[in-house]
C-alpha positions, 0 to 999 in steps of 0.5 A: 179144303177138306174142312171147308167142303165137309162143313159146306156139305153139312150146311147144305144139308141143313138148308135142304131140310128147311122148306122155307129156305128152299122156297125163297132160295130156289123157287122164288128166283125162278118166278121172273122167268115167266116173263119170257113166255109173256113177252110179245117177242124174243128180243134181247131187251125182253130176255135181259129184263127177265133173266137179269131179275132172276139172277139178281133175286138168286144172288140176293136170297140164297146168296145174300140173305141166307148167308146173313141170317145163317151168320147172325143166328150161329153167332148168337148161338155161339156156334162160330165162337166154338168153331173158331177155337179149333182148327177152322180158320175164319176164311174157311168158316165163312166160305163153308157157309157161303157155298150152299148159297152159291150152289143154289145160285148156279142151279138157278142160272143153269135152269135159266138156259132150258127155260129161255130156250123153251120160250124161244130165246137164244142160248148164252153166247159166252157161257164161260163169261156168264159163269165168271160173272155169276160167281163174282156176283155171288162173292160180292153179295156174300161180302155184303152179307158179312158187312150187313151181319156186322151191324145186325143184332139178331136174326129177326132184325136181319129182315130190316137190315137187309133192306138197303142192299136189296134196294141197291141191287134192284135199283141198279136193274132200273138204270135203262128204264129211268131218265139218263140224269138218274140212270147214270148214278144207278149204273154204279150199283151192283144190280146194273153190273149183273144186267150188263153181264146178262146183256153181253154174255147171254145175248152178245149185245153192247153193255149199257143198252147199245144195240150193236152185237159183239163177238166172243172175244169182244164180250170179255172186253165189254164186261170189264167195267161190270166185272170191275164194279162188282170187284170194287163192291166186294172189296169195300164190303170186305174191308168194312166187314173186317173192321167191324165183324163180331164173332160173339153175340152183340150186346 
């Protein structure tokens, strides 16, 4: 734990010194919150759309893309190989690189609360469930970053190889707005799970577009499919990454 936290603090310091990383990792995910003030009314549907997009962008940019580019860059510079020759274990090494992105995602999530309140929307009905869902989403997209890194040759090519994951993340958000024949397939994407988590944990509504309200205890049961879906994506990505992981520059 000491090694992991110490290296994570170093990684966070490097990230904070990079203005470009902080802009796309922290400021850009907050821009969809402007939709809260542009909404004609403070209905849950309007809130889910703005806050859901914000959280998806947060787990994508600081949570996913930052880890992907960091892993590939340090792999090509032989930093990962040198670190693995010491006491640092693989799990500690990867976790320390993922934690700065998780911290930014949590910061974005926290800022969503006062912004939504200022726009006239309700506060989260189940903050603990929202926190669990956000942390699980961070783990899922960190696993996807490791998988993407396994077939990304250079840091420059990460801009292209990250495209499929970004596509499936945003496509899942479109499930409620497309015909049912298409939407039922999009519901299996991680973006759809995040959308359901916001709907249930923040606004206390049924998952999947239902209009019925749920109690605090019912919200945990209501989000089980979304949480399970994120777990499945994370497990699949970790399995694929473990089989094809490269710790040295790819030839």
